[in-house]
N, C-alpha and C positions, 0 to 999 in steps of 0.2 A: 249618380253616386260614384261610379267607377272613375269618371272624368275628374270629379272633385278630389278623390284620393290621389289620382295621378298628378294633379296639379300641386297638391301638398308635397308629394314625394319629390317632384321636380324642384320645388322651392327649397326643400331641405337639402337635397343633394344636387345643388345647382352647378357644381363643377367637379373636376377630377379630384381636387385636393380634399373636398368634403367626403368623398367616397373612401379615399385612402386613409384619411384620418379616422373614419368610422371603423374601418377594418383593423387599424392599429389598436384602437381602444378595445374592440371586441376580442382580438387576439390576446391582448394584455390581460383582460378579465379572465379568459379561459385558462391562460398559463398560471395566473395567481390562484385561481380556484382549484386547479388540479395539483399544483406543485408548491403550495404555500409552505408546507413543512420543510421541504428540501431547500427552499429559497430563503429560509429564516436567517442563516448566517450571512447571506449576501445582502439582505435588506438591512440588517443591523450594521454591517460594514459600510454600506452606502450612506446610511444616516450619520455614522461617526465621521466618515470622510467628508461629508457635506458640512458637518460642524467644524472640522479642522480647516476646511477652505476658508470659513469665516475667520478663524483664528489666524490663519496665514495672511489673509488680507489685512487684518488688524495690525499684525507685526510689520507688514510691508509699509504701513503708513509712517513708520519711524525710520524711513530711508534704508531699510534692510533689503538686500537683493531677494528676488522672488525665490530662488533656489534655497538660499539660506533660511528664509522665512518658512518655507515648506518643511525643511529639516527640523527647525525649531518647533513647529506645530506638531509634527509627528513625535518629537522627543517628549513634548508635554503629554501627549496621549500615552506613550509608553510608561512614563513615570507615574502618571495618574492611575493607569491600569494596574501597574505593579503594586502601588500602594493599596488599592482596593483588594487585590488578590491576596496580599500578605496580611492586611489588617481587617478590613471590613467584612469580607466574605467569611473568614473563619469565625468572626464574632457572630455574624448572622446565623451561621451553621450551628454554633453552640446553642444560641437562644432558640432556634427552631427545633433542635433536638430536645432541648429542655421542655419546650412547649408541648411537643408531641407526647413525651413521657408523662407530662403533667396533666394531660387531657382528662383521664379518669377522675383525678382529684378535683379539677375545676368543674367537671360536669356534676359531680356529687354535691359540691358546694353550691352550684347554681340551682340544683333541684331543691336543696335544703332552703335556700333563700326564697324560691318560689312557693314552697310549702308554708312559709310564714306570711305570705301576702294576704290570704283570706282573713286572717286574724287582724292584720294591720289595717287593711282597707276592705272591710266587709261590704261596703256599699258598691264597690267597683268589681270585685272578683269573688266568686264562691268556690268551694272545694270541688264541686263537680266540674267546673271549667278547668281547674288545675289538673284533675285526673285525666280529662280528655287531652289536655296539653302533654301530660306525661306519656300517654300512650302514643301520641303522634311523634314525640321526640324519640321514644324508644325504637319505633319502627325506622325512623330516619337514621338513628345511630347504627342499627344493624346493617343498613345498606352502605353507610359510610365505612364501617369496619370491613365489609366485603371488598369495597373498592381499595382500601388500604392494603389488604392482602394481595389483591391482583397487582397493585402498583409495586409492591415489594418484590414480586416475582420478576417483574421486568426492570427492576432497579439496576441490575448489572449492565444490561444493554443501554439503559438511559445514561449511566455514568460514563460508559465508553463513548457514547455520542457527544456528551457534554465536553469531555476531554478533547475529542477531535475538533469540536467547534472552537475551544479555547486556543488550540494550536493554529487553526486556520484563520482565526479572527484577525490578529495583527497583520498577517500576510495579505489578506484581502484588503484591509484598510490601506496598507502600503500601496498596493497596485491602484486602488480606486483614487487615492490621493495624488500619487506621483504621475500616474499615466491617464489622468481623467480626460485630458484634451483629446488624446488618441481614441479613447473609448467613446467619447461623445461624437467625434467625427465619424467613427466607424458605424455607430447607430444611425446617424443622419444619412449616411450613404445608402443604407438599406431602404429608407423611405423615398419612394420615387416622386417625380414631379415637383411642382412649386410647393414651397413650405412657408408661405406667407402667413397662413392662419396658425400653423404650429409655432412660428416665431412670435406671433402676437400673444398666443396663449402662454408660452414659456416666459415672455417678458413680464406678463402680469403675474404669473405664478411664482417666479423666482423670488420676487420681493416678499410675497406672502408666505411662501414655503420656508424661506430662510428665517423670516421673522417668527414663524410658528415653531419650527423645530428648535432653533437656538433659544427662543423665549421659553419653550417648554422645559428644556434642559435646565435653564437658569431658575425657573420656577420650582422644579423638582428639588434642586439643591437648596434654595432658600427655605422652602416649606419644610423639607426634610430635616435640615439643620435646626430650624426653629422648633420643630416638634421634638427632636432629640434633646434639645436643651430643656424644653418644658417637661418631658417625661423623666429626664435624669434628675431634675430639681425636686420632683415628687418621689423619686425612687420607684417608679412604676415598673412592674415586672415586664420583661421582654421589651424594654423601652427602645433598644436599637432596632429590633425587628419591626415594631409598630411604627417607628419614625420613618423607616425606609418605605413601609407600605403607605404611610400618609403622603410621603413625597411622590410615590408612583401613582397614587390615586388621582393626582391632577391630570393624568393622561386621559381619564374618562370624565368628560365634562358633566357636572351635576351629579351623576350617578355614583362616581367614584368617591366623592366626599361623603355621601350618605352611607355607602357600603362600609367604608373603613371606620366610621363612627361607631358602628354596632359592636365590634370586638373591643374597641377602646372602652366603651361604656361598661361592657360585661366584665372585662379584666379589672377595671378601676373599681367597679362595684364589689367584686369578690375580694379585692385586696383591701379596700378602705371602708366598705359598707356605706350605708346611707348617712355619712357624716359630712362635716364641713370640708374635709380634705377632698372628698369625692366631688362635691359640688364645685369647689374651687378649681379642681383639675378639669372638669367638663366645661366649666365656664370659660377658662382660659383657652382650652382647645377650640371651643366654638368661636371665641374671639379671633383665634388664629385663622380659622376657616373664613370668617367674615372679612378680615383684613386681606386675605389672599384673593377673595372674589371681588372685593370692592375697592382695593387700593393697589395691590401688587399686579393683578392681571391687567387692569387698565393702563398701568405704567409700562409694563413689558410689551403688551400687544397694542400699543397706541396706533401703530401703522397698519394693523391688520384690517382686512375688510370686515365690516360689521355684519354679523349673521344673527338672525332672531333666535332666541333660545329654543323655540319649537323646532326650527330647522336643524339646530345642533343636535338636539336629542333624537330627532328623526334620523339624522345621519349616523349617529352612534348605533342605533338599533339596526338600521338597514345594512350598513357596511360591516358592523360587527357580526351579523348573521351570515354575511357573505364570506368574510375573510378572517373571522375570529378576532384575536388580539390586535393584529395589524390593521384590521378594519376599524376598530375602536380608536387606535392610536392615530390613524390618518383620517379620521372622520371629518375633521374641520378642513384639512387640506383638500380632501376629495370633494367636499361640498363647495369650496372656493374654486376648485378646478372645474366643476360643472358650471359654475357661474361664469368663469373665464371663457369656457368653450361656448357658452350661450352668447356672451358678448362678442366673441370673434366670429361666430358662425354666420356666413352670409345669409341675409334674409330673415334672421331671427331677432337680432338686437334692434 
């Protein structure tokens, strides 16, 4: 038995590079697990810089010098960020503030609607079930209220942290974009020995990662703008806030689309009631989700490695439990990274 395990170990760690590569992965996991909160602005800056590299390469295809293309790409980032900071973020803040202040009224209207269900659908729901539901909702509401109070106490500290991130963000993006070659070379110098397997993994991951990150950003914009147009045409309350949430929901495969549908249904139901306008709104929204999953995603991610939906959902839950939001965001790239490592690892593929 011991000899069998020793042979498996020797097969997996057949050379020095496999041992070094394993230590690098283990060290990276430990760092991210312990310091994920501190590293958040760095992760966001790296993602944005990676996106801007794609923009810079696209601009360079029009016979623009690399330095000028990089400056133009960074200028696009600054202009876009300024537009969001001046227009979109204040709009979202106003709608979020309005929603928070409107929660008691919405909650009472929702309870009133639920109380009419037994009379409308006596065969499906009875009054005892509604009473049990009211008790459960009341207990949950008390815990939510306590959490809001605790969050309000730490609100000043959070505001200062956000302002610090806003100041540091463009600076970090600038260095990651303009000095990326020196940064990459410095990281590679730390890794000793032969880097043939690392080069193979990176060459496979670079195409997939760029396709995923840039494709996701494009999908967020398309789905978010389409949702904003849909909600605005119906005059749906908190339309801009919901549209942004719909766009961001594509970051979480399958689960995100289901989660964001619930508040849209509730708000639409309370605003329009069970009428034709409500059914038309939900029907068009579901059509948008259908077109996103069956038309937009295949077009944008046509070059991505195909992963089974079960693998994607499993990756979302595993990496989400390990790294929180960033684990969910990078669930597909991490799954494809594991596949790339498996293909490159000596003796496994």
